[in-house]
Structure formats: structure tokens, C-alpha cells
C-alpha positions in Angstrom: 165.7 -293.2 -60.9 162.0 -294.5 -59.6 158.6 -294.3 -61.9 155.4 -293.4 -60.0 152.5 -295.6 -61.1 150.7 -292.2 -62.2 147.2 -293.8 -63.3 145.3 -297.0 -64.2 143.7 -295.9 -67.4 140.7 -297.2 -68.9 139.2 -297.0 -72.4 135.6 -296.0 -72.3 132.7 -295.5 -74.9 131.0 -292.9 -72.9 133.9 -291.9 -70.3 131.9 -289.6 -68.3 129.5 -292.1 -67.1 132.0 -294.7 -66.3 133.6 -292.4 -64.1 130.4 -291.5 -62.2 130.2 -294.8 -61.9 133.3 -296.0 -60.3 133.2 -292.3 -58.3 130.2 -293.8 -56.6 131.3 -297.2 -56.0 134.6 -296.1 -54.5 134.0 -292.5 -53.5 136.6 -291.1 -55.2 136.1 -287.3 -56.4 135.7 -286.7 -60.0 137.4 -284.5 -62.5 136.9 -283.5 -65.7 140.1 -283.7 -68.3 137.9 -281.8 -70.8 139.6 -283.4 -74.1 141.5 -286.1 -72.0 138.5 -287.6 -70.7 137.8 -288.3 -67.0 139.8 -288.7 -63.8 139.1 -289.6 -60.4 141.0 -288.5 -57.8 141.6 -291.3 -54.5 140.4 -290.5 -51.6 142.7 -292.9 -49.9 146.3 -294.5 -50.1 145.9 -296.0 -53.2 148.8 -293.9 -54.9 147.6 -293.6 -58.6 144.3 -291.7 -59.8 142.2 -293.9 -62.5 141.5 -291.9 -66.0 138.9 -292.6 -68.5 139.4 -291.9 -72.2 137.2 -291.9 -74.9 137.4 -294.6 -77.3 135.1 -296.0 -80.1 135.9 -299.4 -80.2 133.7 -302.2 -78.3 135.1 -304.2 -75.5 136.3 -307.5 -76.9 136.6 -310.6 -74.5 137.5 -310.4 -71.2 140.0 -307.6 -69.6 143.7 -308.8 -68.6 143.3 -306.7 -65.6 140.8 -306.4 -62.6 139.8 -304.5 -59.7 139.3 -307.1 -56.4 137.0 -304.8 -54.1 137.7 -305.8 -50.0 134.8 -306.2 -47.7 135.1 -305.8 -43.6 131.8 -308.1 -43.1 128.8 -310.3 -44.9 126.7 -307.3 -44.5 129.7 -304.8 -46.1 130.3 -306.9 -49.0 126.5 -307.1 -50.0 126.3 -303.2 -49.5 129.2 -302.9 -52.0 127.2 -305.1 -54.3 123.9 -303.3 -54.2 125.5 -300.2 -54.5 127.6 -301.1 -57.7 124.0 -302.6 -58.8 122.5 -300.1 -58.6 125.0 -297.8 -60.6 124.2 -300.1 -63.3 126.7 -303.3 -62.6 125.7 -306.9 -63.7 126.4 -309.8 -62.2 129.0 -312.1 -65.1 129.8 -315.2 -65.1 133.6 -315.9 -65.2 133.4 -319.4 -64.5 133.1 -318.9 -60.5 132.1 -322.4 -58.3 128.9 -322.0 -56.2 131.4 -322.0 -53.3 133.3 -319.2 -54.2 132.9 -316.4 -51.5 133.6 -313.4 -54.1 130.9 -312.1 -56.5 132.0 -311.0 -59.7 130.2 -308.3 -61.4 131.0 -306.1 -64.3 131.0 -302.0 -64.7 128.4 -300.5 -67.5 131.0 -301.0 -69.6 131.4 -304.5 -69.1 134.8 -304.5 -67.4 134.6 -307.2 -64.7 135.6 -307.0 -61.2 135.2 -309.1 -57.9 134.2 -307.8 -54.7 135.7 -310.1 -52.1 134.4 -311.8 -49.1 135.5 -310.6 -45.7 138.5 -312.3 -43.8 140.7 -312.5 -47.0 143.9 -312.8 -45.6 145.9 -311.7 -48.6 144.1 -308.4 -48.7 143.6 -307.7 -45.0 145.6 -304.5 -45.0 145.1 -303.6 -48.5 142.3 -301.0 -48.6 139.4 -300.9 -50.3 141.1 -301.8 -53.8 142.8 -304.3 -52.1 144.2 -305.5 -56.0 144.6 -305.0 -59.4 144.5 -308.9 -60.1 146.4 -309.2 -63.9 146.5 -311.7 -66.6 150.1 -312.3 -66.7 153.0 -314.4 -66.4 156.3 -314.8 -63.4 158.5 -312.4 -66.1 156.4 -309.8 -66.3 155.8 -310.0 -62.4 159.1 -309.2 -61.3 159.4 -307.0 -64.4 157.0 -304.5 -62.5 159.0 -305.2 -59.5 162.2 -303.7 -61.3 160.4 -301.2 -63.0 158.5 -299.5 -60.4 161.1 -300.3 -57.4 158.0 -302.0 -55.5 158.7 -305.6 -53.6 157.9 -308.7 -54.6 155.1 -309.9 -51.5 154.1 -313.3 -53.6 156.2 -315.1 -55.5 154.9 -318.7 -55.5 154.1 -321.6 -58.5 154.8 -319.0 -61.0 152.0 -316.3 -59.4 153.5 -312.9 -58.1 152.4 -309.9 -56.5 154.4 -306.4 -55.8 153.0 -303.6 -53.2 154.2 -300.5 -53.0 156.3 -300.0 -50.0 153.8 -297.2 -48.8 150.8 -299.6 -48.7 147.8 -299.3 -51.0 146.5 -302.1 -53.5 149.1 -305.3 -54.3 148.8 -305.7 -58.2 148.7 -309.2 -58.8 149.6 -311.9 -61.7 148.1 -315.3 -61.8 150.7 -317.2 -63.8 150.3 -319.7 -66.8 147.9 -320.2 -68.6 147.7 -316.4 -69.5 144.4 -315.5 -71.9 144.7 -314.9 -75.6 145.1 -311.5 -76.8 142.5 -309.5 -78.2 143.9 -306.6 -79.3 145.2 -303.2 -77.4 144.5 -303.7 -73.8 141.8 -301.8 -72.2 143.4 -301.6 -69.1 146.5 -299.6 -68.7 149.4 -298.0 -66.6 151.1 -294.5 -67.5 153.9 -293.9 -65.8 155.1 -290.7 -64.5 158.4 -289.6 -64.3 160.3 -287.1 -61.5 161.5 -283.3 -62.8 164.4 -283.3 -64.7 164.1 -287.4 -65.0 165.9 -288.2 -68.7 163.0 -289.8 -69.9 165.0 -291.6 -72.8 167.5 -292.8 -70.6 164.7 -294.2 -68.4 162.7 -295.9 -71.4 166.0 -297.0 -72.5 166.3 -298.7 -68.4 162.7 -300.0 -68.9 163.9 -301.7 -72.5 166.6 -303.6 -70.6 164.5 -304.9 -68.3 162.3 -306.6 -71.3 159.4 -303.6 -72.3 159.4 -303.2 -75.8 158.8 -300.0 -77.5 155.9 -299.6 -79.9 155.8 -296.4 -80.6 154.4 -292.9 -79.3 151.3 -292.0 -78.2 150.0 -288.6 -79.7 153.9 -287.5 -79.6 157.3 -287.9 -77.8 156.9 -285.0 -76.0 154.0 -286.3 -74.6 154.7 -290.3 -73.9 156.1 -292.8 -75.1 154.0 -296.1 -75.2 155.9 -299.6 -74.5 154.6 -303.0 -74.1 155.9 -304.8 -70.9 157.1 -308.5 -71.9 153.7 -310.2 -71.9 152.6 -307.6 -74.4 150.4 -305.5 -72.3 151.1 -301.5 -73.6 151.6 -298.8 -71.0 152.8 -295.5 -71.6 156.2 -293.3 -70.1 154.6 -289.8 -69.8 157.0 -286.7 -70.2 158.3 -285.1 -67.1 156.2 -282.1 -67.7 153.2 -284.3 -68.9 152.5 -285.3 -65.0 150.4 -283.7 -62.2 151.1 -283.6 -58.8 148.6 -285.9 -57.2 146.4 -284.1 -54.2 
């Protein structure tokens, strides 16, 4: 059985405001989830939606996952930066060097993202969202490759990357040293199962691959909360909980 990466969930103090920011940056359609927050539906081959879920918790420290947005030219890179700043982003310093070609920004709630320089060969055919760049070990890259049945497209010097066979962004892990944990991950994956799938059996399979069951989210019928081998939380939705992407 193959899981689908259904959504990237982002905790937000103001979900609608943050969704509008990213809708403006990405050009994705905004859909209201009522009490569940707000969802952006992809307008390209990204393959997953982005959900902004309400939280009262403030952001603490750097996220362990961020977007790498691609550019087709220096002018295109500057347009993305200017658009983002106009929508409420800010320049931030995460230790990048003056000679680095990428631009590091933070969205209105402080979530980091990079606008990558043109001619980046690693992200050459990945679309506007070139990658979800994650802090993580080689082991966790192997775990997610097996969990999603996505092939490894990079595995060198303890750095790993996977990509859906259908295209879209890469998911990358930078290897050691790993960042210290600062509580619950603000960005997390929701995995979907095909209709009539056995949720319990599939959760057991993830545990056999190295996941840890850490409880339920709301109810067993809605989803099962797990952590990957690096301790990053994710949720396996019940088959009835998923919504077919447009």
C-alpha cells in the first residue's frame, strides 16, 4: 500500500492571514476549511496542498523544514523577493554568506524560506517550489523514501533527497549536525490512504520502518499521530478523512 503526501500542515497564529500571504507568493487557490483552518490548493504539479491550522503557541526557534523557491533568471528571483516583501515577508539572517546566491526571507509569522538563484542544477526541473528542505538524518531520508515509495534522487555525505515519480518538489535532508528540538514541529506532513485501506495495518508498517506512535490527533477515526526516526511529528489520516485533490 502506498501513502500519498496529502498536505503540508503549518501551525499559524493567524491562519487566514498566512494563507493569503502564501497564496500571493505561490499563486495557489485559497479554500476555507472553516474550523480546520485554511487550505491552499496547488495550481501546478506540486502534488500536495498546504493547510494552515490555528495555534496559540508562538514560533520558537528555526523551523526544521522550509521552502526553496526557484528562479528562472536574476530578474525573476528579484520579482519573487519583491512580491514576498510586499506581502509582508522580511529579510532574515540564518548564517548565509555574502557570496551566497540565494535570498533568505521569513513570512509574516517568521517561517523561513529561500528564493534560490537561477541555474541551480539540483532543482532544475522541480517547479516553483523546488524543494522542502529539511533538517534531518540520512536514516530519516531512507524512512520517508520507503514510507512514500518515492525514489532516492540524492544520497551523498549523509545528505538525502527524494522525489515523487510524478514530479514536483524534492524533499531533502541535510544530515548532521541536527538542530536542537524546540517542541512540536510547526510544519508537519499529513499522509493519506486509499479508500478501504487498513489504517491500523499501514500504521504498523510505518512503525516497522522506524516510526514511533505518539498518540492520536483528536480521535482514532480522524488520524493517528506518529513521529519519524528523527522525532518529527506527522499524521496518518483515516481513509474517510481525505479529500480528493482537484
